[in-house]
C-alpha positions in Angstrom: -17.1 -3.0 -68.6 -15.4 -1.0 -66.1 -11.8 -2.3 -65.2 -12.0 -3.1 -61.6 -8.3 -2.0 -60.8 -8.3 1.5 -62.5 -7.3 4.2 -60.1 -10.1 5.7 -58.4 -12.6 2.8 -58.3 -14.1 1.3 -55.0 -13.4 -2.2 -56.1 -9.3 -1.7 -55.9 -7.9 -4.5 -53.5 -6.4 -3.6 -50.7 -2.8 -5.7 -49.5 -4.1 -7.4 -46.1 -2.6 -5.4 -43.3 -3.1 -6.3 -39.7 -3.2 -2.5 -38.1 -6.8 -2.5 -40.3 -8.0 -5.9 -39.0 -6.8 -5.0 -35.5 -8.9 -1.6 -35.8 -11.7 -3.3 -37.7 -11.9 -5.5 -34.6 -12.0 -3.3 -32.4 -14.2 -1.2 -33.3 -16.6 -4.2 -34.0 -16.1 -5.2 -30.1 -16.5 -1.6 -28.9 -19.7 -1.6 -31.0 -21.0 -4.9 -29.5 -20.2 -3.8 -26.1 -22.5 -0.6 -26.5 -25.2 -2.1 -28.2 -28.5 -1.0 -26.2 -29.7 -4.2 -24.1 -33.4 -4.3 -24.5 -35.6 -5.0 -21.3 -38.7 -5.7 -20.4 -40.4 -3.2 -18.0 -42.7 -4.1 -15.3 -45.5 -1.6 -13.9 -47.3 -2.1 -10.8 -49.6 0.1 -8.7 -48.2 2.3 -7.0 -50.4 1.6 -3.3 -48.9 -1.0 -1.7 -52.5 -2.6 -0.5 -53.1 -3.3 -4.0 -50.0 -5.9 -4.6 -50.2 -9.4 -4.3 -51.0 -10.7 -0.2 -48.2 -12.4 1.5 -49.4 -13.2 5.0 -48.3 -16.8 5.2 -46.3 -18.2 7.9 -43.9 -20.3 5.6 -42.7 -19.2 2.5 -45.6 -19.5 -0.2 -45.8 -18.8 -4.1 -46.7 -15.1 -4.8 -46.2 -14.3 -8.4 -44.5 -16.2 -11.0 -42.5 -15.7 -14.2 -41.7 -18.0 -17.1 -37.6 -17.4 -17.5 -35.7 -18.5 -20.7 -32.1 -18.9 -19.5 -29.4 -16.3 -20.2 -27.1 -15.6 -18.0 -26.0 -16.9 -15.0 -28.0 -15.3 -12.4 -31.8 -14.2 -12.4 -31.9 -11.2 -10.2 -35.7 -9.3 -8.8 -35.9 -6.0 -7.3 -38.8 -6.7 -4.8 -41.5 -3.8 -3.4 -42.5 -5.1 -0.1 -45.3 -2.9 1.8 -45.5 -3.8 5.6 -47.1 -2.4 8.3 -45.4 -0.5 11.0 -45.2 -3.6 13.3 -44.3 -6.5 10.3 -41.5 -8.2 8.6 -41.4 -9.8 5.0 -39.0 -12.7 4.1 -38.8 -12.8 0.3 -37.1 -15.7 -2.0 -36.8 -16.9 -5.5 -37.9 -20.8 -6.3 -37.6 -22.9 -9.6 -39.1 -26.5 -8.4 -38.3 -28.0 -11.9 -34.8 -28.2 -10.8 -34.6 -28.0 -6.9 -33.4 -24.4 -6.6 -34.0 -21.4 -3.9 -32.4 -18.5 -4.0 -31.0 -17.0 -0.7 -33.8 -15.4 1.4 -33.8 -11.6 1.8 -35.2 -9.9 4.5 -36.9 -6.5 4.9 -36.6 -4.3 7.6 -39.3 -3.7 10.0 -41.2 -0.6 10.9 -41.8 0.6 7.2 -44.4 1.1 4.7 -42.5 0.0 1.6 -39.2 -1.6 1.0 -37.2 -2.6 -2.1 -35.2 -5.4 -1.8 -33.3 -7.3 -4.1 -33.3 -11.4 -4.3 -31.2 -13.3 -6.4 -31.3 -17.0 -8.0 -28.1 -18.6 -9.3 -28.5 -20.8 -12.6 -27.1 -24.5 -12.6 -25.0 -26.0 -15.1 -28.0 -28.3 -15.1 -30.5 -25.4 -16.9 -29.2 -24.7 -20.0 -29.4 -21.6 -22.0 -32.5 -21.2 -23.5 -34.4 -23.3 -21.8 -37.0 -22.3 -19.8 -38.7 -23.2 -16.3 -41.2 -21.6 -14.0 -39.6 -19.2 -10.8 -41.5 -18.2 -8.5 -41.2 -15.1 -6.2 -42.0 -16.4 -2.4 -42.8 -14.5 0.2 -43.5 -14.7 4.7 -44.3 -12.9 6.9 -42.2 -12.9 9.5 -43.5 -11.0 12.6 -46.3 -8.7 13.2 -49.9 -8.8 12.4 -49.9 -5.8 9.9 -50.4 -6.3 6.3 -47.6 -7.5 4.0 -47.4 -7.3 0.4 -45.1 -7.5 -2.3 -44.6 -7.3 -5.8 -41.9 -7.9 -8.4 -40.9 -4.5 -9.9 -38.0 -5.7 -12.4 -36.3 -8.7 -13.2 -33.2 -9.2 -15.4 -30.3 -12.0 -15.7 -26.5 -11.1 -16.1 
């Protein structure tokens, strides 16, 4: 039988050391901070004419997402395809909780713009709970084809 207290044994108990404990805590915190966060990658067609049509004169649901809350805000990068004379407005909404994010409007005169929209989570939406969130869009002006697609969504 091996004596755990003989010199060279890996089982020799160490005296309590506050510095060692603090270093270990600091190392664990740094490891957690630099851990890679996984994120779902969303690919969309590269041609704006193949995105989702967004031509309504009032906000209409264009795309939907099932969101399990883990942060305090939902962010979406949205690609907007507009003709030279059209302007598009996009917002996020969660009908279950009567939430609506701030609407963001594209600049005029472009064929493709990427805008970022945001939805703030209320306390009523508990962490881990799932709700349906819609990306809504409307054509503000112009008569050219207007389309949109959510490129990427994340929580923070």
